[in-house]
C-alpha positions in Angstrom: -16.6 20.9 52.0 -19.7 21.1 54.0 -20.0 17.6 55.1 -18.9 16.3 58.4 -17.9 12.7 59.7 -17.1 10.8 62.7 -13.6 10.0 61.1 -11.8 10.7 57.9 -8.8 8.5 56.4 -6.6 10.1 54.0 -5.0 7.6 51.6 -6.5 4.3 50.5 -3.7 1.9 50.7 -4.1 -1.4 52.7 -3.4 0.6 56.0 -5.8 3.2 55.3 -8.5 0.8 54.2 -8.0 -1.2 57.2 -8.5 1.9 59.4 -11.5 2.9 57.5 -13.1 -0.6 57.9 -12.5 -0.9 61.4 -14.1 2.4 62.1 -16.9 2.0 60.0 -17.4 -1.5 61.4 -17.9 0.4 64.8 -20.6 2.3 63.6 -18.9 5.6 62.5 -19.4 7.6 59.7 -16.4 7.3 57.6 -14.9 9.0 54.5 -11.7 8.1 52.7 -9.8 10.7 50.6 -7.4 9.3 48.0 -5.4 11.7 45.5 -5.4 9.1 42.8 -8.7 8.3 40.7 -8.2 4.5 41.5 -8.2 2.9 44.9 -5.7 0.4 46.5 -2.2 2.2 46.6 0.3 -0.4 46.6 -2.3 -3.2 46.4 -3.4 -2.3 42.8 -3.5 -4.1 39.4 -3.5 -2.9 36.0 -2.6 -3.4 32.5 1.0 -1.9 32.0 2.3 -3.7 28.9 -0.3 -5.2 26.4 -4.1 -5.8 26.5 -5.1 -8.7 28.7 -2.0 -8.8 30.6 -2.7 -7.7 34.3 0.2 -6.5 36.3 0.7 -6.0 40.1 1.7 -2.1 40.2 3.0 -2.6 43.6 3.1 -5.7 45.7 2.4 -9.2 44.1 2.9 -12.1 46.6 1.7 -11.8 50.1 3.4 -13.7 53.0 1.5 -11.5 55.6 -2.0 -12.1 54.2 -2.6 -15.2 56.0 -1.0 -14.2 59.5 -2.0 -10.6 59.7 -4.1 -10.5 63.0 -6.1 -7.9 61.0 -6.6 -9.8 58.0 -7.5 -13.0 60.0 -10.4 -11.1 62.0 -11.5 -9.8 58.6 -11.7 -13.1 57.2 -9.5 -12.2 54.0 -9.1 -15.8 52.8 -12.7 -16.3 52.9 -13.2 -13.0 50.7 -10.4 -13.4 48.2 -9.5 -16.7 46.5 -5.9 -17.3 46.9 -3.6 -19.7 45.5 -0.8 -20.9 47.7 2.2 -22.6 45.8 3.9 -25.6 47.4 7.0 -23.8 47.0 7.0 -20.4 48.5 10.1 -19.3 47.0 13.0 -20.6 45.0 16.5 -19.5 45.1 18.3 -20.3 41.6 22.2 -21.0 41.7 24.8 -21.4 38.8 25.1 -24.8 37.7 21.2 -25.3 37.3 20.9 -25.7 40.9 18.4 -24.1 43.1 17.2 -24.0 46.6 13.4 -24.5 47.2 11.5 -23.1 50.3 8.6 -25.5 50.6 5.5 -25.0 53.0 7.0 -28.3 54.5 9.9 -27.6 56.4 10.9 -31.3 56.5 10.7 -31.5 52.7 12.7 -28.2 52.4 15.6 -29.5 54.6 15.6 -32.8 52.7 15.9 -31.0 49.5 18.9 -28.8 50.6 21.3 -31.6 51.2 24.1 -31.4 53.8 22.8 -28.2 55.4 19.2 -29.5 55.6 19.6 -30.2 59.2 21.0 -27.0 60.1 18.3 -25.2 58.3 15.8 -27.4 59.9 17.2 -26.6 63.3 17.2 -22.9 62.5 13.8 -22.6 61.5 12.0 -25.4 63.5 11.3 -23.4 66.7 10.2 -20.2 64.6 7.8 -22.5 62.6 6.5 -24.4 65.6 5.6 -20.8 67.3 4.3 -19.3 63.9 1.4 -17.3 65.5 3.6 -16.1 68.4 6.3 -14.9 65.8 3.4 -13.0 63.8 2.1 -11.4 67.1 5.6 -10.1 68.1 6.7 -8.8 64.7 3.3 -7.7 63.6 3.0 -5.1 66.6 4.9 -2.3 68.3 8.2 -3.9 69.6 7.8 -1.6 73.0 5.4 -4.0 74.5 5.7 -7.5 76.5 5.3 -10.1 73.8 2.2 -12.7 74.0 4.7 -15.5 73.3 7.7 -14.8 75.1 9.4 -18.0 73.9 8.6 -17.1 70.3 10.2 -13.6 70.8 13.2 -15.4 72.3 13.8 -17.7 69.6 13.2 -15.2 67.0 15.5 -12.6 68.7 18.5 -15.3 69.0 18.2 -16.2 65.5 18.2 -12.6 64.3 21.3 -12.0 66.2 22.9 -15.1 64.5 21.8 -14.1 61.0 22.4 -10.7 61.5 26.0 -10.8 62.7 29.5 -11.8 61.6 29.1 -15.3 62.4 26.0 -15.7 60.0 27.8 -18.6 58.0 28.9 -20.4 61.3 25.8 -22.9 60.9 26.1 -23.9 57.3 28.7 -25.7 55.0 27.3 -25.2 51.7 25.8 -22.7 49.5 22.3 -23.2 49.2 20.9 -22.8 52.6 22.7 -19.4 53.4 21.8 -18.2 50.0 18.1 -18.8 50.8 18.2 -16.9 54.0 19.9 -14.0 52.5 17.5 -14.0 49.6 14.6 -13.4 51.8 16.6 -11.0 54.1 17.3 -9.0 51.1 13.5 -8.0 51.0 14.4 -5.5 53.6 16.8 -3.1 51.4 19.3 -3.1 54.5 23.0 -3.8 54.9 23.9 -7.4 54.8 24.4 -8.6 57.5 22.5 -6.9 59.8 20.0 -7.8 62.9 17.0 -6.1 61.1 17.8 -7.6 57.8 18.2 -10.9 59.3 15.1 -10.8 61.4 13.1 -9.7 58.3 14.4 -12.9 56.5 13.6 -15.0 59.2 10.0 -13.7 59.6 9.3 -14.2 55.9 11.1 -17.6 56.0 8.8 -18.6 58.8 5.9 -17.7 56.9 7.0 -19.5 54.0 7.4 -22.8 55.9 4.0 -22.0 58.0 1.2 -21.3 55.8 2.9 -20.3 52.5 3.3 -17.3 50.6 -0.3 -16.6 49.0 -0.9 -15.1 45.5 -4.5 -13.4 45.2 -6.5 -14.7 42.2 -7.0 -11.4 40.1 -4.0 -9.5 41.4 -3.4 -7.6 44.6 -6.2 -5.4 43.7 -8.6 -8.2 44.9 -7.4 -7.4 48.5 -8.2 -3.7 48.2 -11.6 -4.3 46.4 -12.7 -6.6 49.2 -11.8 -4.0 51.8 -13.6 -1.0 49.8 -16.6 -3.4 49.2 -16.8 -3.9 53.1 -16.2 -0.2 53.8 -19.1 0.7 51.6 -21.5 -2.1 52.8 -20.9 -0.4 56.4 -21.9 3.2 55.2 -18.3 4.4 54.3 -17.7 6.9 51.3 -14.8 7.3 49.1 -13.4 10.4 47.3 -11.1 9.9 44.7 -8.9 12.5 42.9 -8.6 14.7 45.9 -5.0 15.8 47.0 -5.0 16.8 50.5 -2.2 19.2 51.1 -3.3 20.8 54.3 -5.7 19.2 57.0 -7.8 22.3 56.8 -9.0 21.3 53.4 -10.7 18.4 55.1 -14.5 18.6 56.6 -14.9 18.3 60.3 -14.1 15.1 61.8 -13.6 13.8 65.5 -10.7 11.7 64.2 -8.4 12.0 61.1 -6.2 9.0 60.4 -3.5 9.6 57.8 -1.9 7.0 55.6 1.0 8.8 54.9 4.7 9.3 55.7 6.3 11.4 58.5 7.5 13.8 55.9 4.0 14.1 54.3 2.5 14.6 57.8 4.7 17.5 58.5 3.6 19.3 55.4 0.0 18.6 56.2 0.3 20.3 59.4 2.5 23.1 58.2 3.6 24.8 61.9 0.8 23.4 63.9 2.6 20.4 65.4 4.3 20.4 68.8 8.1 21.1 68.4 9.4 18.1 70.0 7.3 15.5 67.7 7.9 17.7 64.7 11.7 17.1 65.4 11.2 13.5 65.9 9.3 13.1 62.6 12.1 15.2 60.9 14.7 12.6 62.1 12.8 9.8 60.6 15.1 8.3 57.9 14.2 6.7 54.5 15.8 4.0 52.9 16.8 2.7 49.5 14.6 2.5 46.5 13.5 0.1 43.9 13.5 0.0 40.0 10.7 -2.2 38.8 10.0 -3.9 35.4 6.9 -5.8 34.5 7.1 -8.3 31.6 4.5 -9.8 29.2 5.8 -13.2 28.2 5.2 -15.6 25.5 6.1 -18.6 27.6 6.9 -19.2 31.2 10.5 -18.3 32.3 12.9 -21.1 31.0 14.7 -21.4 34.3 17.8 -23.8 34.1 16.3 -25.8 37.0 12.7 -26.5 36.2 11.9 -26.8 39.7 12.1 -23.0 40.1 8.8 -22.8 37.9 7.1 -24.4 41.3 7.4 -21.3 43.3 5.6 -18.2 43.3 8.5 -16.0 44.0 12.0 -16.4 43.0 15.2 -14.7 44.6 17.7 -14.0 41.9 21.2 -12.9 42.7 23.3 -16.2 43.3 25.2 -16.8 46.6 24.8 -15.2 49.9 28.0 -13.2 49.3 27.1 -12.1 45.9 23.6 -10.8 47.2 25.4 -9.3 50.2 27.9 -7.4 47.6 25.1 -6.1 45.7 23.0 -4.7 48.5 25.9 -3.0 50.2 26.6 -1.5 46.8 23.1 0.1 47.0 23.7 1.2 50.4 26.8 2.9 49.4 24.8 5.0 46.8 25.9 2.6 44.0 24.4 0.5 41.2 25.5 -3.2 41.2 26.5 -4.9 38.0 25.1 -8.0 39.0 21.8 -7.0 41.5 19.6 -8.9 43.6 16.3 -9.2 41.7 13.1 -10.2 43.3 10.8 -11.9 41.1 7.3 -12.9 41.1 5.5 -15.3 38.4 1.8 -15.3 39.4 0.5 -16.4 36.0 2.1 -19.7 36.6 -0.8 -20.2 39.4 -3.5 -17.6 38.3 -4.7 -17.9 34.7 -6.6 -14.5 35.2 -3.3 -12.5 34.8 -2.7 -13.1 30.9 -4.2 -14.4 27.7 -4.2 -18.2 27.5 -0.7 -19.4 27.1 0.9 -16.4 28.0 2.4 -15.0 31.0 3.3 -11.9 33.2 6.5 -11.6 35.2 6.9 -8.7 38.0 10.4 -7.9 39.0 12.1 -5.3 40.8 15.7 -4.4 41.9 17.0 -2.3 44.6 18.4 1.2 43.8 20.1 4.1 45.6 17.0 6.4 46.8 16.0 8.9 44.3 17.9 7.0 41.4 16.8 7.7 37.9 18.6 4.7 36.4 16.3 2.4 34.2 17.3 -1.1 35.4 15.7 -3.2 33.0 18.5 -4.6 31.0 20.4 -5.4 34.2 17.1 -7.1 35.5 17.0 -9.2 32.2 20.6 -9.9 32.1 20.5 -11.4 35.7 17.3 -13.4 35.2 18.9 -14.8 31.9 21.9 -16.0 34.0 19.9 -18.5 35.6 17.3 -19.0 32.8 19.0 -18.9 29.4 16.4 -17.9 26.8 14.4 -15.5 29.0 15.2 -12.7 26.7 13.4 -14.4 23.9 10.1 -14.9 25.7 9.7 -11.1 26.2 6.9 -9.5 24.2 6.6 -6.3 25.8 7.9 -4.7 29.2 7.2 -1.5 31.2 10.0 -0.2 33.4 9.8 2.4 36.2 12.8 4.0 37.8 12.9 4.8 41.5 12.0 8.4 40.6 8.8 6.9 38.8 7.6 4.9 41.7 7.8 7.9 44.0 5.8 10.0 41.8 3.3 7.2 41.6 3.0 6.7 45.3 4.3 9.6 47.6 4.3 7.0 50.3 7.5 5.7 48.7 9.6 8.6 48.9 12.9 8.2 46.5 11.4 4.9 45.6 11.6 3.7 49.1 8.5 1.0 49.3 9.2 0.6 53.0 8.2 4.1 53.8 11.1 4.4 55.9 14.2 2.2 56.4 13.4 -0.7 58.5 16.3 -0.6 60.7 16.3 -1.9 64.1 16.2 1.5 65.7 13.2 2.5 63.3 11.5 -0.8 64.0 11.4 -0.4 67.8 10.6 3.5 67.3 8.5 3.6 64.2 8.2 6.6 63.9 8.5 7.5 67.6 9.3 5.6 70.6 6.0 5.2 72.1 3.8 2.1 73.1 1.1 3.8 70.9 3.1 5.2 68.2 0.0 5.7 65.7 -1.5 8.5 68.0 0.1 11.8 67.4 0.2 14.8 70.0 -2.1 16.8 67.8 -5.8 16.2 69.2 -7.7 13.6 66.8 -4.8 13.0 64.4 -3.3 9.6 64.1 -0.7 8.3 61.6 -1.3 5.0 60.1 1.0 4.4 57.4 3.7 1.6 57.0 6.0 4.4 58.5 4.4 3.2 61.7 4.5 -0.1 63.5 4.7 -2.9 62.6 6.4 -1.5 59.3 6.3 -2.4 55.5 4.1 -5.1 54.1 0.4 -5.7 52.9 -1.0 -6.4 56.4 -3.3 -3.7 57.3 -1.8 -3.9 60.9 -0.8 -0.2 61.1 -4.3 1.1 60.2 -6.0 -1.4 62.3 -4.0 -0.4 65.1 -4.5 3.1 64.7 -8.2 2.8 64.3 -8.3 0.9 67.6 -6.3 3.7 69.1 -8.7 6.5 67.8 -11.7 4.2 69.2 -10.1 4.4 72.5 -9.1 7.8 72.6 -11.7 9.8 70.7 -14.7 7.4 71.0 -14.2 6.1 74.4 -14.4 2.3 73.5 -12.0 -0.4 74.0 -14.3 -2.8 72.1 -12.9 -4.3 69.0 -15.6 -4.5 66.3 -16.5 -7.6 64.4 -14.8 -7.4 61.0 -16.0 -11.0 59.8 -17.5 -11.2 56.4 -21.2 -11.7 55.9 -22.3 -14.6 53.9 -22.8 -12.5 50.7 -19.0 -11.4 51.1 -17.5 -15.0 50.9 -15.8 -15.7 47.7 -16.5 -19.0 45.9 -13.8 -21.5 46.3 
């Protein structure tokens, strides 16, 4: 490779692209190197089952898209059309019942019943401090929060919902099941402080601006970032598997959208001993097994109101979900698993042929599992939607090992790129106010293995790029990321 660049980014996931966009907008020459022939990483969409059925390969619904500081500055919702369902998520229960998390917290509380007031008191202070919660949880935790009151409310409630007294506030099944349904996104022990905090953040977004679904699939998000990068002189090289940093052309800064494990391989023996040991101690979490369905009809939920939500948490009561998730933590497969379901074609007609639908579903499994969980997922959905099996036209199932082979940032199928435990959220991947900068001159880590952790938000890449601008290029000025008039999508 004879070229040279100001900055190189390895990996074209949302964080890698966020880093590349930020650097290119600063007037630097930027190149992205991607091992796949396609771009977008976990934010990609393709036909997995039948022609015309477009499935999200990784993420599907995007709670962080409207509140990520990077995406706000990038003007994502002006570049990509989103549909925001009135109900962010639904939680079906036996007996044709369901809890619905509407964007309107008062409406949600009213629909819950006896526990509605308790639920509103739990979530109200967080929703009223939505921007402060987003700032606190979307940054390195080793810093003074911009909104201390938001941090206080969030911390107290995380302790409550992450401890043995997590049921003290509630008297019935629906509200606690709803909280555990969002907490289980974390693939952590239930209850635990980190899981409780994750659930509260997601629920706050659910009752704030909602959980948006990008029209055209998650690929639309990646495509908007790629288009902006190219519009500002950035170049992209696909089909290049970087296995050693010495493969790369000269650059003043190299930003890596990879896991600490991969970084160790890229650096070989050229990394300081202490930092290498810290990365070796970084732990990865449980995996996922995923199934995508092409359907003849919408899912026939026993409670029809579930069809008003873009996301459905399938697993039953709080106790049932906790049992399923804790079995995974012990290295076991649950007979009644927690299943995370997205039904985007109810809101976005581009996803399937007219009158048909796609369904996105995954369940948690021990890391490195080779188990095909398609039948377990179908059975659990069928429990709350009798007749679901009869709507299936085709399916595509991937094990945790398959997920890891598709995306090396998900080792063992860990889509969080590292267990989001409390200690690994504070020190992700190391205990530093600037965890993106490595001790190797000019080398930065910008994946979900760094703060603020998993999710399609671009924040890790953005923060790594800002750090590189400070330390390698001598500027603290944040570039203007706003879209030009020709980059604004039609409503």
